[in-house]
C-alpha positions as CSV (number, residue, x, y, z in Angstrom):
1,M,118.2,97.4,106.2
2,K,116.8,100.4,107.6
3,K,115.5,100.8,111.1
4,D,112.5,103.0,111.5
5,M,109.7,103.9,114.2
6,C,106.1,103.6,112.5
7,I,102.8,104.2,113.6
8,G,100.3,101.8,112.3
9,T,96.7,100.8,112.6
10,E,96.3,97.4,114.1
11,M,93.2,95.6,113.3
12,D,91.8,92.6,115.9
13,G,89.5,90.2,114.1
14,E,86.2,92.7,113.6
15,S,86.5,96.1,112.6
16,T,88.3,97.2,115.8
17,M,91.1,99.5,115.2
18,K,93.7,100.9,117.5
19,Q,97.0,103.0,116.9
20,T,100.3,101.2,117.4
21,S,103.9,102.1,117.2
22,F,106.1,99.5,116.0
23,L,109.8,99.1,115.2
24,V,110.4,98.1,111.5
25,F,113.1,96.8,109.6
26,R,113.0,98.0,106.1
27,Q,114.2,96.7,103.0
28,E,113.6,98.5,99.7
29,S,114.1,96.6,96.4
30,G,112.5,98.6,93.4
31,H,109.2,99.8,94.2
32,R,108.3,97.3,96.7
33,K,108.7,97.8,100.6
34,T,109.2,94.9,102.8
35,V,108.6,95.4,106.5
36,L,109.4,93.2,109.5
37,F,106.2,93.8,111.8
38,L,105.5,93.2,115.4
39,P,102.0,93.1,116.1
40,K,99.7,92.1,113.4
41,L,99.7,95.1,111.3
42,Y,97.1,95.5,108.1
43,R,97.9,99.1,107.7
44,A,101.1,100.9,108.4
45,L,102.6,104.2,107.8
46,L,105.9,104.4,106.2
47,D,107.8,107.7,105.5
48,R,104.4,109.6,106.1
49,T,102.6,107.6,103.2
50,Q,99.8,105.4,104.2
51,A,100.8,102.0,102.7
52,V,98.3,99.0,102.4
53,V,100.0,95.6,103.0
54,T,99.4,93.0,100.0
55,A,100.7,89.8,101.9
56,I,101.8,88.5,105.2
57,K,104.4,85.6,105.0
58,N,106.4,84.4,107.8
59,G,106.2,87.6,109.8
60,W,107.3,89.7,106.9
61,V,104.6,91.9,105.4
62,E,104.6,93.1,101.8
63,L,103.6,96.7,101.1
64,K,102.2,98.4,97.7
């Protein structure tokens, strides 16, 4: 597992967004990236590439 500090955009309900820095533990298997996240993140910046969240399960988030 890799440990990264990332910057993400947190969306709270409406269309309100704020920049959030968060610690991420990343596992890579094939082209899928899974991160453990702290606040609810719908978009994340990983490795300077914008990643879009496809699923949120048990505190783990699946990214495209």
